[in-house]
C-alpha positions, 0 to 999 in steps of 0.5 A: 653269276645269280645262284638260284636255292630252293627253300626246304622246310626243315623238322621243326619247321625251319626254312634251309636254303640249298642251292641247286647244286647241292639239291642235284648233289644229294640226288645224285648221291642218293642214286649212286647210294642205290646202285652201290651200297658199300661205295664210300660216302666220302668218295661219293662227296668227293666226287660230287663236290667235282661235279656240281663245283661245290664249296667245302662248306657245302661238301661239309653240308652233304657228309651229315646230310647223309650221316645223319640220315643213316 
């Protein structure tokens, strides 16, 4: 299976390759948090990992992404 990636420019001009599943998970979690801001981030990350078939490393990335943006 071939994986597609999306290149995102980081804050210091560092490029980060995000797999499409991670990008979709970020969008999904963002949407869910707008619907219900009180829902646990941990629960949303777990649900996103199951929904988008993400690895533990990708789950860690998602969690750090949302903690750093708060």
